[in-house]
DRENTORDO-386555 format. One record per residue (C-alpha): x, y, z; residue in three letters. Coordinates in steps of 0.5 Angstrom, whole numbers, padded with zeros to 4 digits, always signed. Example, Ala and Ser with C-alpha at 12.3 -4.5 7.8 and 13.67 -1.06 7.14 Angstrom:
! residues 2
+0025-0009+0016ALA
+0027-0002+0014SER
This chain:
! residues 537
-0029+0058-0069GLY
-0034+0053-0066GLU
-0037+0046-0068LEU
-0043+0043-0065THR
-0045+0036-0068ALA
-0050+0031-0066ASP
-0051+0024-0068MET
-0044+0024-0072THR
-0040+0018-0074THR
-0033+0019-0077PHE
-0030+0012-0079ILE
-0023+0011-0083ASN
-0021+0018-0084ASN
-0013+0018-0084THR
-0008+0024-0084VAL
-0001+0024-0084SER
+0000+0030-0079ASP
-0005+0031-0073VAL
-0012+0030-0072GLY
-0015+0024-0076GLY
-0022+0027-0076ALA
-0022+0033-0073ILE
-0017+0039-0072TYR
-0019+0045-0067ALA
-0015+0051-0066PHE
-0017+0056-0061GLN
-0024+0053-0062ALA
-0030+0051-0058ASP
-0032+0044-0060VAL
-0039+0040-0057ASN
-0041+0034-0060MET
-0047+0029-0057THR
-0047+0022-0059GLY
-0042+0022-0064SER
-0038+0016-0066ALA
-0030+0016-0068PHE
-0028+0009-0071THR
-0021+0007-0074SER
-0019+0014-0075ASN
-0011+0015-0076SER
-0006+0021-0075ALA
+0001+0022-0073SER
-0002+0025-0067GLN
-0009+0025-0065GLY
-0012+0019-0069GLY
-0019+0022-0068ALA
-0018+0029-0065ILE
-0013+0034-0064ALA
-0014+0040-0061ALA
-0010+0046-0059VAL
-0012+0052-0055GLU
-0019+0049-0055SER
-0025+0047-0051ASN
-0027+0040-0053ILE
-0034+0037-0050GLY
-0036+0030-0052LEU
-0042+0026-0049SER
-0045+0020-0051GLY
-0039+0018-0055PHE
-0035+0012-0057SER
-0028+0012-0059MET
-0026+0005-0062ASN
-0020+0003-0065ALA
-0017+0010-0067ASN
-0009+0010-0067SER
-0003+0015-0067SER
+0003+0013-0071THR
+0008+0017-0069ILE
+0014+0013-0066SER
+0019+0017-0063SER
+0018+0023-0058GLY
+0024+0028-0060ASN
+0020+0034-0059LEU
+0017+0031-0052GLY
+0011+0027-0051TRP
+0007+0025-0058GLN
+0002+0021-0059GLY
-0006+0021-0057GLY
-0009+0015-0060GLY
-0016+0018-0060SER
-0015+0025-0057ILE
-0009+0030-0057LEU
-0010+0036-0053ALA
-0005+0041-0052GLN
-0006+0047-0048ASP
-0014+0045-0048SER
-0019+0043-0044SER
-0023+0036-0045VAL
-0030+0035-0042ASP
-0032+0027-0043LEU
-0038+0024-0040SER
-0042+0018-0042ASP
-0037+0015-0047GLY
-0033+0009-0048SER
-0025+0009-0050ILE
-0024+0002-0053ILE
-0018-0001-0057ASN
-0014+0005-0059ASN
-0007+0006-0059SER
-0001+0010-0060ALA
+0006+0008-0062VAL
+0009+0013-0056PHE
+0005+0016-0051ALA
-0003+0016-0049GLY
-0006+0010-0053GLY
-0013+0014-0052GLY
-0012+0021-0050ILE
-0005+0025-0049LEU
-0006+0032-0046VAL
-0001+0037-0045LEU
+0000+0044-0042GLY
+0006+0048-0044SER
+0006+0051-0037SER
+0002+0049-0030ALA
-0005+0049-0031GLY
-0006+0050-0038SER
-0009+0044-0040ALA
-0015+0040-0036ALA
-0019+0033-0037LEU
-0025+0032-0034VAL
-0028+0025-0035ALA
-0035+0022-0032ASP
-0038+0015-0033ALA
-0033+0014-0039VAL
-0030+0007-0040THR
-0023+0005-0042ALA
-0021-0002-0045SER
-0016-0005-0049GLY
-0012+0001-0050ASN
-0005+0001-0051SER
+0002+0005-0052SER
+0009+0005-0050GLN
+0007+0010-0044THR
+0000+0011-0041GLY
-0004+0006-0044GLY
-0011+0010-0044VAL
-0008+0017-0042LEU
-0002+0021-0041LEU
-0002+0028-0039ALA
+0003+0033-0037SER
+0002+0040-0034ASN
-0005+0038-0034ALA
-0010+0037-0028SER
-0014+0031-0029ILE
-0021+0029-0026GLY
-0024+0022-0027TRP
-0030+0019-0024SER
-0035+0013-0024SER
-0031+0009-0029SER
-0028+0003-0031VAL
-0021+0002-0034LEU
-0020-0005-0036GLU
-0015-0009-0040ASN
-0010-0003-0042ASN
-0003-0004-0043THR
+0003+0000-0043ALA
+0010-0003-0045SER
+0014+0002-0041ASN
+0010+0006-0035SER
+0003+0007-0033GLY
-0002+0001-0036GLY
-0008+0006-0036ALA
-0005+0013-0034TRP
+0002+0016-0033ARG
+0001+0023-0030VAL
+0006+0029-0029ALA
+0006+0036-0026LEU
-0001+0037-0025GLY
-0006+0035-0020ASP
-0011+0029-0020VAL
-0017+0027-0017ALA
-0020+0020-0018MET
-0027+0018-0015ASP
-0031+0012-0016GLY
-0026+0008-0021LEU
-0024+0001-0022ALA
-0018-0001-0025PHE
-0018-0008-0027ILE
-0013-0012-0030GLN
-0008-0007-0033ASN
-0001-0008-0034SER
+0006-0004-0035ALA
+0013-0005-0033GLN
+0012+0000-0028ASN
+0005+0002-0025GLY
+0001-0003-0028GLY
-0005+0001-0027ALA
-0003+0008-0026VAL
+0004+0012-0026TYR
+0005+0019-0022PHE
+0011+0023-0022MET
+0012+0030-0019ASP
+0004+0031-0018VAL
+0003+0036-0013PRO
-0004+0033-0010GLN
-0006+0026-0012LEU
-0013+0025-0009VAL
-0017+0018-0009SER
-0023+0016-0006ASN
-0027+0010-0007ASP
-0022+0007-0012VAL
-0021-0001-0014VAL
-0015-0003-0016PHE
-0016-0011-0018ASP
-0011-0015-0021SER
-0006-0010-0024ASN
+0001-0012-0026ILE
+0007-0009-0026ALA
+0012-0014-0031VAL
+0019-0015-0031GLY
+0025-0016-0026THR
+0025-0009-0024THR
+0018-0008-0024ALA
+0015-0004-0019ASP
+0008-0002-0017GLY
+0003-0007-0019GLY
-0003-0002-0019ALA
+0000+0005-0017VAL
+0007+0008-0018HIS
+0008+0015-0014VAL
+0014+0018-0015SER
+0015+0026-0012LEU
+0008+0026-0010THR
+0003+0028-0005ASN
-0002+0022-0005TRP
-0009+0022+0000THR
-0012+0016-0001SER
-0019+0014+0002SER
-0024+0008+0002ASN
-0019+0005-0003ASP
-0019-0002-0005ARG
-0013-0006-0007PHE
-0014-0013-0009VAL
-0010-0019-0013GLY
-0005-0014-0016ASN
+0003-0016-0016SER
+0010-0013-0018ALA
+0017-0015-0016ARG
+0017-0009-0011TYR
+0011-0007-0008GLY
+0005-0012-0011GLY
+0000-0006-0010ALA
+0004+0000-0009VAL
+0011+0003-0010TYR
+0013+0010-0007SER
+0019+0014-0008GLY
+0020+0020-0004ASN
+0013+0021-0004SER
+0008+0023+0002ASP
+0002+0018+0002VAL
-0004+0018+0007VAL
-0009+0012+0007PHE
-0015+0012+0010SER
-0020+0006+0011ASP
-0016+0002+0006VAL
-0017-0005+0005VAL
-0011-0010+0001ALA
-0012-0017+0000VAL
-0008-0022-0004ASP
-0003-0017-0007ASN
+0003-0021-0008ALA
+0011-0020-0010VAL
+0013-0027-0013SER
+0020-0028-0016ALA
+0024-0035-0018SER
+0030-0032-0016SER
+0033-0025-0014GLY
+0031-0020-0009TYR
+0024-0017-0008GLY
+0019-0015-0003GLY
+0013-0011+0000GLY
+0007-0015-0002GLY
+0002-0009-0001PHE
+0007-0003-0001LEU
+0015-0002-0002TYR
+0017+0005+0000GLY
+0024+0008-0001GLN
+0028+0015-0002MET
+0025+0018+0004GLY
+0018+0016+0003SER
+0013+0018+0009ASP
+0007+0013+0009VAL
+0001+0014+0014SER
-0004+0009+0015ILE
-0011+0010+0019PHE
-0015+0005+0019ASP
-0013-0001+0015GLY
-0014-0008+0013ALA
-0008-0012+0010PHE
-0010-0019+0009ILE
-0007-0025+0006ASN
-0001-0021+0002ASN
+0005-0024+0001SER
+0012-0024-0002VAL
+0015-0031-0005ASN
+0023-0029-0007VAL
+0029-0032-0005SER
+0031-0026-0001SER
+0027-0020+0001GLY
+0021-0019+0005GLY
+0015-0015+0008GLY
+0009-0020+0006GLY
+0005-0013+0006ALA
+0010-0007+0007LEU
+0017-0006+0006TRP
+0020+0001+0008LEU
+0027+0003+0006GLN
+0030+0009+0009ASP
+0023+0012+0010SER
+0018+0013+0015ASN
+0011+0009+0017LEU
+0006+0012+0022ALA
-0001+0008+0023THR
-0007+0008+0027ASP
-0012+0003+0027GLY
-0009-0004+0023ILE
-0012-0011+0022ILE
-0006-0015+0019ALA
-0008-0022+0018THR
-0005-0028+0014GLY
+0000-0024+0011ASN
+0006-0029+0009HIS
+0014-0028+0007CYS
+0016-0035+0003TYR
+0023-0036+0002GLY
+0029-0038+0006SER
+0032-0031+0007ASN
+0025-0027+0007CYS
+0024-0024+0013VAL
+0018-0020+0016GLY
+0011-0023+0015GLY
+0008-0017+0015PHE
+0013-0011+0016PHE
+0020-0010+0014LYS
+0023-0004+0015GLY
+0030-0001+0015SER
+0033+0006+0017ASN
+0027+0010+0018GLY
+0022+0012+0024THR
+0016+0007+0025PHE
+0011+0009+0030GLU
+0005+0003+0030LEU
-0001+0005+0034LEU
-0007+0000+0035HIS
-0005-0005+0031VAL
-0008-0012+0031ASN
-0003-0017+0028ALA
-0005-0025+0028GLN
-0003-0031+0024LEU
+0002-0027+0020ASN
+0008-0032+0018THR
+0016-0032+0015ALA
+0020-0037+0013ASP
+0026-0033+0016SER
+0026-0028+0022TYR
+0020-0024+0024GLY
+0013-0027+0023GLY
+0010-0020+0024ILE
+0016-0015+0023ALA
+0024-0015+0021HIS
+0027-0008+0023ILE
+0034-0006+0022THR
+0036+0001+0024GLY
+0032+0007+0026GLY
+0027+0008+0031ASN
+0021+0004+0033THR
+0015+0005+0037VAL
+0009+0000+0038ILE
+0003+0002+0043SER
-0003-0001+0045ASN
-0003-0007+0040SER
-0004-0014+0040ILE
+0001-0019+0037LEU
-0001-0026+0037ALA
-0001-0032+0034ASN
+0004-0031+0029ASN
+0010-0036+0027TRP
+0017-0036+0024SER
+0021-0041+0022SER
+0028-0039+0025ILE
+0026-0034+0031GLY
+0022-0028+0033ALA
+0015-0030+0031PRO
+0013-0023+0033VAL
+0019-0018+0032LEU
+0026-0018+0030PHE
+0031-0012+0031VAL
+0038-0011+0029GLY
+0042-0006+0025GLY
+0046+0000+0027ALA
+0044+0002+0034GLN
+0036+0001+0033PRO
+0032+0003+0038SER
+0025+0000+0040VAL
+0020+0002+0045GLU
+0014-0002+0047MET
+0008+0001+0051GLU
+0001-0002+0052TYR
+0002-0009+0048VAL
+0000-0015+0049THR
+0004-0021+0046ILE
+0001-0028+0046ALA
+0001-0035+0043GLY
+0006-0034+0038ASN
+0010-0040+0036THR
+0017-0041+0032VAL
+0019-0047+0028GLY
+0024-0053+0029ILE
+0030-0048+0030LEU
+0027-0045+0036GLY
+0028-0038+0038GLY
+0024-0033+0042SER
+0018-0029+0041ALA
+0022-0022+0041ILE
+0029-0022+0039LEU
+0034-0016+0040LEU
+0041-0015+0038SER
+0046-0013+0043ALA
+0046-0006+0041ASN
+0039-0005+0041THR
+0036+0000+0045ILE
+0030-0003+0048GLY
+0024-0001+0053THR
+0018-0005+0054ILE
+0013-0002+0059ASN
+0006-0004+0061ASP
+0006-0010+0057SER
+0004-0017+0057ILE
+0008-0023+0054LEU
+0005-0029+0055VAL
+0004-0036+0053MET
+0009-0035+0047ASN
+0013-0041+0045ASP
+0020-0042+0047ARG
+0023-0036+0050LEU
+0018-0030+0051GLU
+0024-0025+0050LEU
+0031-0025+0048HIS
+0036-0020+0047GLN
+0043-0022+0046ILE
+0048-0020+0052GLY
+0043-0016+0056SER
+0036-0015+0058LEU
+0032-0009+0055PRO
+0029-0004+0060MET
+0022-0006+0063MET
+0017-0003+0067THR
+0010-0005+0069TYR
+0010-0011+0065THR
+0008-0018+0066ASN
+0011-0024+0063ILE
+0008-0031+0064TYR
+0007-0038+0062ASP
+0013-0044+0062LEU
+0017-0045+0069PRO
+0020-0039+0071MET
+0027-0041+0068GLN
+0025-0041+0061GLN
+0021-0034+0061TRP
+0028-0031+0059LEU
+0035-0034+0058ASP
+0042-0032+0061PHE
+0039-0032+0068GLY
+0035-0025+0067TYR
+0029-0028+0071VAL
+0031-0025+0077THR
+0033-0018+0074GLN
+0026-0018+0071PHE
+0022-0019+0077LEU
+0027-0013+0080ALA
+0024-0008+0075GLY
+0019-0003+0077THR
+0012-0006+0077GLY
+0014-0012+0073ASN
+0010-0019+0075ILE
+0009-0026+0074ASN
+0002-0028+0074SER
-0004-0031+0069GLU
-0007-0025+0065PRO
-0014-0028+0065LEU
-0016-0026+0059PHE
-0024-0025+0057VAL
-0022-0031+0051GLY
-0027-0034+0047ASP
-0032-0036+0052GLY
-0028-0043+0052VAL
-0021-0042+0053ALA
-0017-0036+0056MET
-0010-0039+0052ASP
-0010-0037+0045PRO
-0007-0043+0043ARG
-0013-0046+0045GLN
-0018-0042+0042ALA
-0022-0045+0036VAL
-0022-0039+0032ASP
-0016-0034+0035PRO
-0019-0028+0031LEU
-0025-0028+0035VAL
-0021-0029+0042PHE
-0022-0023+0046ASP
-0015-0020+0049TYR
-0019-0015+0054HIS
-0018-0017+0061LEU
-0023-0020+0066GLN
-0025-0016+0072SER
-0021-0020+0077SER
-0015-0020+0073SER
-0009-0018+0077PRO
-0007-0014+0071LEU
-0013-0009+0072VAL
-0010-0002+0075ASP
-0003-0005+0075ALA
+0000-0001+0070GLY
+0004+0006+0071ASN
+0000+0009+0077PRO
+0002+0016+0074SER
-0002+0014+0068VAL
-0009+0014+0068ILE
-0014+0010+0064ASP
-0020+0013+0060VAL
-0024+0010+0066ASP
-0021+0015+0071GLY
-0017+0009+0074THR
-0010+0007+0074VAL
-0008+0004+0068SER
-0009-0003+0066ASP
-0003-0007+0063ILE
-0004-0009+0056GLY
-0006-0007+0050ALA
-0013-0004+0052TYR
-0009+0000+0058GLY
-0007+0008+0058GLY
-0010+0014+0055PRO
-0011+0011+0048LEU
-0013+0004+0051GLY
-0020+0004+0048VAL
-0020+0002+0041TRP
């Protein structure tokens, strides 16, 4: 069958079965300028479609409802639209104040097999919708493409304040998710999605509520997610203030995360921006993490917490991230039992009330290269890095560590446990408070590295100064940073964030690195963050 209609209004229609205003079976429905208001049905409060094609443009869906209260036969609901094995195309419309008792407060899209259903939406506003699961949308075995829209103030008592999607590819472009809420996935919840792609999406002030709440903006499980130019601002949850990742592959490019938070009056929690576990692989290429925080009695990772998962970065600015609480560790990053490869990281002004102003790592393998770790603080010790756990390894190459401070209990900029396998090459440790480096009972292998600041006996403890200076290429010299035009010591800079850690041409660290490694200018590598083949960043 076929239905074509223009400028039609459907209001206050009610049925006990499906499709409060329209029921379509193996039909093509195309409508322009139509309004659906206060219609009600067991499922599909306004429209129910089975094996059909639905096209709506210039439409409004307002206060429609699905009344079915359980899902004994699977997902059931669809406050305004139920689409089963159907294609739905929506443009220039609004979905406002619709509700479903069970699933899909606005839309429920179901496929009996992979790819047998689809939803495409462009310039469709969704606000004030609600359900137990998927405040605006619940989709399963369906492909979803949604663009150029705002989804705001939608709620789900369980998961997916705006969306819950499983078993289908998803493309999001130019969306804004604002002040949505759920127990898990405050804005969106994705489970077993083969390909999730997001571009220019804003997640602002979404929240996951509850003692086990995760993913203030986004929850992904068993999902492959590629994120480009997305923005996460002011989202909150117990685990992963903005993002929760469980056994997923996540790639961020040009991501910005600001003021995301984890807060709990008691108990455990962490990952102010992201919490990843169960074998997640997270990659970040060019990201800014600013003023994210965790405030818990126990936990950590002011911005990132990876547990039994892996992290790879290239190009990160991490500034002003915080871990509040007497047992809160890792002002920027907390990691355990994974592989952590950090390249081109500029981490400054991060803090922890316990250990690890920048990072607290237990177990696993950590590599930090061509990075600046400066002006961070921790209360107890290790304002830069704490490494412990079972047989961890840490390798630092071409890293500049300067101007970091500790609280009243003292400590060292870097603290390594006795069983840590540590290697530091071609790096600078200078002008840090108290000790520059401490490894319990030993000294990590160090070559072509500069340690400088306090009187010699205070750089390192337990008499390791002589051992350090005997290492291949190690030196004790003032680095002569470019600085800020006034100070060459970052602790004296008016604005530490504009302090330049490049070396002056007269620095004794120029061409003083490993002679077998060549800088990009063709000379022997410099020591510090801008040395070696990856030194231009």
